[in-house]
N, C-alpha and C positions, 0 to 999 in steps of 0.2 A: 504493500500500500504506500509505503514511503517513496517508492520509485514509480508511482503512478501506473502500475501494471494492472491490467484488468483480468488477469487469468490466475487461477490457482493450480499449482503444479504438484503432482505426486512424482517424486524422484525415485525411480526403482533401482538405482545402483545398489543401495544398501537396505532399503526398506523391506525387501523380501529376501535379503541375505544372499544375493548373487549378483553377477555381472553378466550381461548378455541378454539373450532372449528370455521372455517371461517363462520362468520355471522356478519352483516346482509347479505341477498342475494345479494344486489348491490355490496358489496365488492368482493364476490366470482366471480360474473359475470364480474366485471371490470378486475380482474386479469386474467381471462381466455381470455378476449378480448386482453389484453396486450400481453399474450403469443402467441395468434394467429397472432397478428401483427408482433411480433418479429420473429416467424418462417417463416412467409411469406417474411419478409424483408431479412432474412438470405438466404432463397431459391433464392430470386431474385439477391442477391449479390454474389452467387457462380459463379466464373468465371473460365473457363478452357481454357488453351492455348495449342493447339496441337503442337508437334514438327514436324520437317520436314520429308519428305519421307525417308523411309529406316531405321528409328530408331525403336527400339524394343517397342512393346506394353507391358504395364505392366500387369502382371497376378494377382496382388493383393498387398495390402500393406504388407510390410515385405519381398517381394521377392527381389532377388539380381539384378533384372533388373531395369533399369532407369524408372522413372515415365514419362508418355507421356504428362503431363500437370501440371497445377497449380490449386489450389482451394483457393479462398479468401472469408472468411466468416466475415461479419460485423454484429454485433448484438447491437441494442440500448437496454440497460437494464434499465427499470424504477426502481428508488430507493425511497423507503419510509421507513425511519429509525428514531426511536425516538432520536438517538444521532446525526445523520447527517442531519436530515430534509428530504425534498423531492427534488428529482432531477433526474439525468440521468448519467449512465455510458455508454460510447460508447467504445465497444471493437471490435478490428479487428485482425484476425489472418490469415496469408498466409501459406498454406501448399504446399510444393513442394518437389520433389525428384530428386536431381541432379544426373547426370550420375555416376553410380558406388555406390551410397548410398544404404545401406540395409534398411534404414527407412526414412520416410519423415522428412524433416527439417521444422521448424516452426519459423516464424518471426511475432511478435505481438506488439500491442500498445493498451493502454487504457487511457481514460480520464474520470475524475469524476467532477461533478458539482452538488451542492445542494443549496437550498435557504437559508441555515443558514450561508453561506459563505465558506463552505468546498470546496476545490479544490484539484485535484491530477492528475498526469500524470505518466505513466510508459512505458518502452520499454523492450522487451526481445528477445533473439535469442537462438535457440536450433539447434545444428548441429551434424551430425554423419560423421566422417572423416575416410578415409582409409578403407572403407568397414566395418564400425562400430568398427574399432580398437580404435578410439578415440571418446569421447563424450564431447562436449563443450556446456556449458550453460552460458549465460551472461544476466544480468538484471540491469537496473538503474531506479530510480524513485524519485519523490519528491511530497510532499503534504502539505496542510495546513488544518488540520482537527479539528473539534469540537467533542469531545468524552465524554463518561461517565466513571468515575472511581469509582468502587464499593469497593476497598480495596483488600487485599490479603488474600486468604484462603476461604474455602467453607462457614464458618460461616459469613464472611463479605458479600459474595455473596447472601446468603440466606435471609439476612435482607432486601435486595432489596432497599438500600439507596445509592445514588451516588452523586458525585459532578461533575460539568462540568469542563472540562479542554480543553485547546487548545494545539495541538501538530503540530510541523513542522518537519516531518522526511524527511531525504534524505538518499538514500542508493545506493550502487553499489556492485555487486557480480559477481564473475567470477569462474566457475568450469571447470576443465579439468580432465577427467578420461581416463585411458588406460586399454585396455583388457589385463588381466594377465593369463587368462585361459578361456575355453569355458563358456560363461555366467557370468564371474566374471570380475569386473572392480574396479580399485583402482585409486584414484586421490586426487587432492588438491583443496581447495577453498580459495579464497581471498575475504574478505568482509570488507567494510567500511560503518559505519552507523553514522549519525549525527542527534540527536533528541533534539529539543528544546521544553520544556513544560512550559506552563503558567497556573497558578492556580488562578483564580479570587477570590476564597473564602479564606479569611485570617484566619477564624476560622471554620474549618469543623465541622459538627454535631457529628462526632465520631473521637477520636484521631488517629485511624489507617487509616483515610482518609487523614492524613497529609503526603504529599510526601516529603521525605528528600531533602534538598537544593542541595545536590551533584548529585541528579538524574534529576534535572530540565534542565540541559544543558550538554549533554553527547556525547562524541565521542567514538565509539567502532570500533577498528581496529584489525585485526589479521587473522591468517591462520586457515584452517580447513582441516581435513582428511575425505575423503568420500569413502565408499565402496558400491558397488551395485552388486546384483546377479539378473540377468534378463533372464528369459526363456519365456517371453511373445511372443505370435505370432503376436502381433500388438501393436503399441504405442498408438493409438487413441481409439481402441475398442478391448481390448484383450478378447479372448474366452478360452484361456488355458495358463497355466504356472504360474510361480512365479515372483514377483518383490520385492526384499528385499533391503532396503537402511539403512545405518547407517552413521551419520555425527557427528563428534566431532569438535566443533568450539571453538577456543581459542581467547580471547581478551587480548592483551598483552600490558603492559605499554611501553615496548621497541619498539613497533610498532606505538605508539601514542595514545593508548587507555586510556581513563580517568579511567576506571574501569578494574580490572583484574580478570577474571573468565573463566570457561569453561562451555559449554552447549552441552548436548548430545540429539540427536533425532534419533530414530530408528523405522522402520515400516516393516511389512511383508504383502504383498497382494498375494492372490491366486485366480485364475480364472479357472472355469471348466464348460463345457457344460453339463447340466442336462437333456435337451430336445433339439430337433433339432432347436427350436426357443427360447431357454431360457438358460441363463447363471447364475451361482451362483458365486458372488464375495465376498471374505472375506478379512477383514483388521484388523490388530492389530497394535497399536503404543504406544510408551512410550517417555517420555521427562524428562530430569533432568537438572536443571539449578544450577549453582554454587551459593554459599552463598552471593557473592558480586554482583549478577545480579540485574540490575535496574528493577523497576516495569513493564516497557514495554517489557522487554526481558525475563520475566518469562514464564513458560509453560501456554499458553492461551487456555483454553477449547473452542472448537468451531472453532479454526483456522485450516486450511487445511481440513475442513469438519470432524474433529474429536471432537465431534460428531455434527451432524446437530440438529437444534432446540434450540440452545443457542446463545445469543448475545456474540460475540467474546470478551473475556476479562472479562466478569462478574465473571466467575470462573477462577481464576489464582492462581498459587502457584509454589513452587520450583520443584514439582514432579507431573506427570500426566500419566495416562494410558487410553486407549480407545480401544474398540473392537466392530466391527460391521459386519453385513452380509447384502448383497443386492441381490435381485432376479431381474434379468433383462430379460424382456419378449418383444420380437419383434413381435407384433401382426399384423403389416402391413409392406409394403415395406419400408416406410419412417417413420413409427410411432412405438413407443414402450412405455412400462410402467415399472416402477420399484417399488419395495416394500422393505423397509429396516428397520432394528432395531439394537440397540446396547446399550452398557453401558460403563461407564467410571467414573473417579473420579480425583480429585486433592488433594494433601496433602503436608505438609512440607517436607516429605521424603517418600521413598517407604515403609519403615517399619511402617509408621503411617497411611497407608490406612485402612479404616474401612468400613464395609458393610453398615453402616448407612449413609455414605456419597456418596453412588453410585448415579450416574446421568444417568437415562434412556433416550433413544431416539428412536423414531420410526416415520415412515411416508411413503409417496408414491410420485411418480412423473411421469411426462410425458417426452417423448423424441421425437425429430424431427431430422431426418438425414439431416443436413444442407449441408454436402458435401458427396455425394455418391461416389466420386472418392477416398477420403481418409477415409470414414466411420467415420465422425465426427458428433456428436450429439449436438444440443442445448437442454438444460435441464431446466425443471421447477420442483422443489421439494418442497413439504410442509412437514415440520417436527415438531413434538411435543416433547418437553423436559420436565424437571421438572418445572412446573409452568410457562412455556413459550412455544411459538411456533414461527416459522419463515418460510418465503418463499424465495426460492433461484432461481435466473436466472443466467445462465452462459453458456459458450461454453465448451464442453467436459464433461466427466463423473466426478463424485465426487472423484473417486480414481481408 
């Protein structure tokens, strides 16, 4: 939650006591039972409220007509993670389309609990105003998390030695974009983050695992500039079009930030139908953090599903890129499957990327259409990375 990630991950490297494919059989069977329960629960919790007589019927998500109801998806997500322990994430998202809105609005909340004492809560709102002339996103959250820190750089991550740290992040973010041309949006972001870190180890096994004192209690505040290019036919399940985003975030001393630096994130997604019941989704992303960025705000491999199969934050550095492709196959009315693969890397700078440091990723997943009205899937993905694998439960597609 402190890293603004919307997905809960089950890292299977150690949680089932093995490395490699899902084995022993009881572990695979238990996870399938959990997914079946979650999809049944999501189906039971989809609530639709019809509008009064005489109001227009919706013809599909993304149409200019008003939606004739609401969908509310609640998903209990089991969590078994070597850093956070065992527990549960309860996520709920309401999808609705007010009169005159070109796309469905979303209001969501999530809560985290694990047996090692980790806790977290978050709220978010996404709205489209003035016929999609304005786009508004707001999010707030706080957590108390026990995590693993492996150091900075791929060499530190490859040695697979970590120290336990405790973090208490609090964040608030507000984005407002305005359409400046067809499919083009430009706007501002206001972000405030407060992260307190406690390191119980006084003498770590490697010098680069020592976190500088100035990064243990950090306030980050500042504005950001956002650009979007969006030609998708749907927000929740696009079948064609592009979605390009670029965000430059500044943390400024004049705004109350303890550290002063900039961070750039950019991505491009493309969606196209390759068969009547199949879609090919492509994604590429880059990240660049300034030299004064604290360890928790570097480019974190595995965040935002770039890429799956890695523990978020094990690979972190000042620069990152990732590219992936996903084949989405709808084989039944409410059921689908996906197959994905990709590659990426982290480095101190873009000029220092090396082919020997490439991080591969691949896997497959199941989809269940939890909301037929707004075409929203519950997903379960199993991904394999370099010497690691992970299982993911969440609401919505990976990208």
